[in-house]
C-alpha positions as a Markdown table, in Angstrom:
| # | Residue | x | y | z |
|---|---|---|---|---|
| 1 | Met | 5.8 | 33.1 | -17.3 |
| 2 | Leu | 6.3 | 31.1 | -14.2 |
| 3 | Glu | 4.7 | 31.9 | -10.6 |
| 4 | Ala | 4.8 | 29.7 | -7.4 |
| 5 | Arg | 2.0 | 28.4 | -5.6 |
| 6 | Gln | 1.2 | 26.7 | -2.4 |
| 7 | Arg | -0.4 | 22.9 | -2.3 |
| 8 | Thr | -1.3 | 20.3 | 0.1 |
| 9 | Val | 0.8 | 17.2 | -0.4 |
| 10 | Tyr | 0.4 | 14.0 | 1.6 |
| 11 | Tyr | 3.1 | 12.3 | 3.0 |
| 12 | Ser | 3.4 | 8.3 | 4.1 |
| 13 | Pro | 5.8 | 7.5 | 6.9 |
| 14 | Arg | 5.6 | 3.7 | 5.8 |
| 15 | Arg | 6.7 | 4.7 | 2.3 |
| 16 | Arg | 8.7 | 7.7 | 3.2 |
| 17 | Arg | 7.2 | 9.6 | -0.1 |
| 18 | His | 5.0 | 13.1 | -0.6 |
| 19 | Phe | 1.5 | 12.1 | -2.3 |
| 20 | Leu | -0.5 | 14.7 | -4.4 |
| 21 | Thr | -3.6 | 13.3 | -3.3 |
| 22 | Leu | -5.3 | 11.8 | -0.3 |
| 23 | Arg | -6.2 | 9.0 | -1.8 |
| 24 | Gly | -2.9 | 8.1 | -2.9 |
| 25 | Ala | -1.0 | 8.6 | 0.0 |
| 26 | Ala | -3.7 | 6.2 | 1.6 |
| 27 | Glu | -2.9 | 3.6 | -0.4 |
| 28 | Ala | 0.4 | 3.8 | -0.3 |
| 29 | Glu | -0.1 | 3.2 | 3.6 |
| 30 | Ala | -1.8 | 0.9 | 3.1 |
| 31 | Asp | 0.1 | -1.2 | 0.3 |
| 32 | Ala | 3.2 | -0.8 | 3.4 |
| 33 | Arg | 1.0 | -1.4 | 5.8 |
| 34 | Met | -0.4 | -5.2 | 4.4 |
| 35 | Phe | 3.1 | -6.0 | 3.0 |
| 36 | Arg | 5.1 | -5.5 | 6.4 |
| 37 | Leu | 2.0 | -7.8 | 7.7 |
| 38 | Phe | 1.8 | -10.6 | 5.0 |
| 39 | Pro | 5.3 | -10.4 | 3.3 |
| 40 | Ser | 5.2 | -11.4 | -0.6 |
| 41 | Glu | 7.1 | -14.5 | -1.4 |
| 42 | Glu | 8.7 | -15.7 | -4.9 |
| 43 | Pro | 7.2 | -18.6 | -6.6 |
| 44 | Glu | 9.3 | -22.0 | -6.2 |
| 45 | Arg | 10.2 | -23.8 | -9.4 |
| 46 | Asp | 11.9 | -27.7 | -9.9 |
| 47 | Gly | 14.9 | -27.2 | -11.3 |
| 48 | Asp | 15.1 | -29.6 | -13.9 |
| 49 | Tyr | 12.1 | -29.1 | -15.5 |
| 50 | Asn | 11.0 | -25.0 | -14.5 |
| 51 | Gln | 7.9 | -25.9 | -13.6 |
| 52 | Ile | 6.3 | -24.2 | -10.3 |
| 53 | Ile | 6.4 | -26.7 | -7.2 |
| 54 | Trp | 5.0 | -23.3 | -5.2 |
| 55 | Pro | 3.3 | -20.4 | -6.3 |
| 56 | Gly | 4.3 | -17.7 | -4.0 |
| 57 | Phe | 1.9 | -15.7 | -1.9 |
| 58 | Cys | 1.4 | -11.7 | -2.4 |
| 59 | Phe | -1.4 | -10.8 | 0.0 |
| 60 | Arg | -3.1 | -9.0 | -3.1 |
| 61 | Asp | -4.5 | -13.0 | -4.2 |
| 62 | Val | -6.7 | -13.3 | -1.5 |
| 63 | Pro | -10.1 | -11.6 | -1.7 |
| 64 | Arg | -10.4 | -11.3 | 2.1 |
| 65 | Leu | -7.1 | -9.2 | 2.8 |
| 66 | Val | -7.6 | -6.8 | -0.4 |
| 67 | Ala | -10.8 | -6.6 | 1.9 |
| 68 | Val | -8.8 | -5.5 | 4.7 |
| 69 | Arg | -6.5 | -2.9 | 2.4 |
| 70 | Asp | -9.4 | -1.3 | 1.7 |
| 71 | Arg | -11.0 | -0.7 | 5.2 |
| 72 | Leu | -7.5 | 0.4 | 6.0 |
| 73 | Val | -7.7 | 3.0 | 2.9 |
| 74 | Lys | -11.1 | 4.5 | 4.1 |
| 75 | Arg | -9.9 | 4.7 | 7.7 |
| 76 | Tyr | -6.8 | 6.6 | 6.5 |
| 77 | Met | -8.6 | 8.6 | 4.3 |
| 78 | Ala | -11.0 | 10.0 | 7.6 |
| 79 | Ala | -8.5 | 10.2 | 9.8 |
| 80 | Ile | -6.7 | 12.8 | 7.7 |
| 81 | Lys | -10.2 | 14.5 | 7.1 |
| 82 | Asn | -11.1 | 14.6 | 10.9 |
| 83 | Gly | -7.2 | 16.7 | 11.8 |
| 84 | Glu | -6.2 | 12.5 | 13.4 |
| 85 | Thr | -2.3 | 11.1 | 12.7 |
| 86 | Thr | -2.5 | 7.9 | 11.6 |
| 87 | Lys | 0.6 | 5.1 | 13.2 |
């Protein structure tokens, strides 16, 4: 038998998506913010030999930026728990 239940969902405005867990929403919001500030770039290849000239960029390859993202996740989670809105 089906029954209706209410459950808290979290919305990530930068991702424009709803998440069932606070951590999922905080990680999505932090990822979206990091990708906006540090956009990913595709690797550049040589046309003749298909060798990689430039390996590309993703903030997840830089440990310092991964630490910044982790701090953002913690800050977003704390803000929601304290009843604040994130911008």
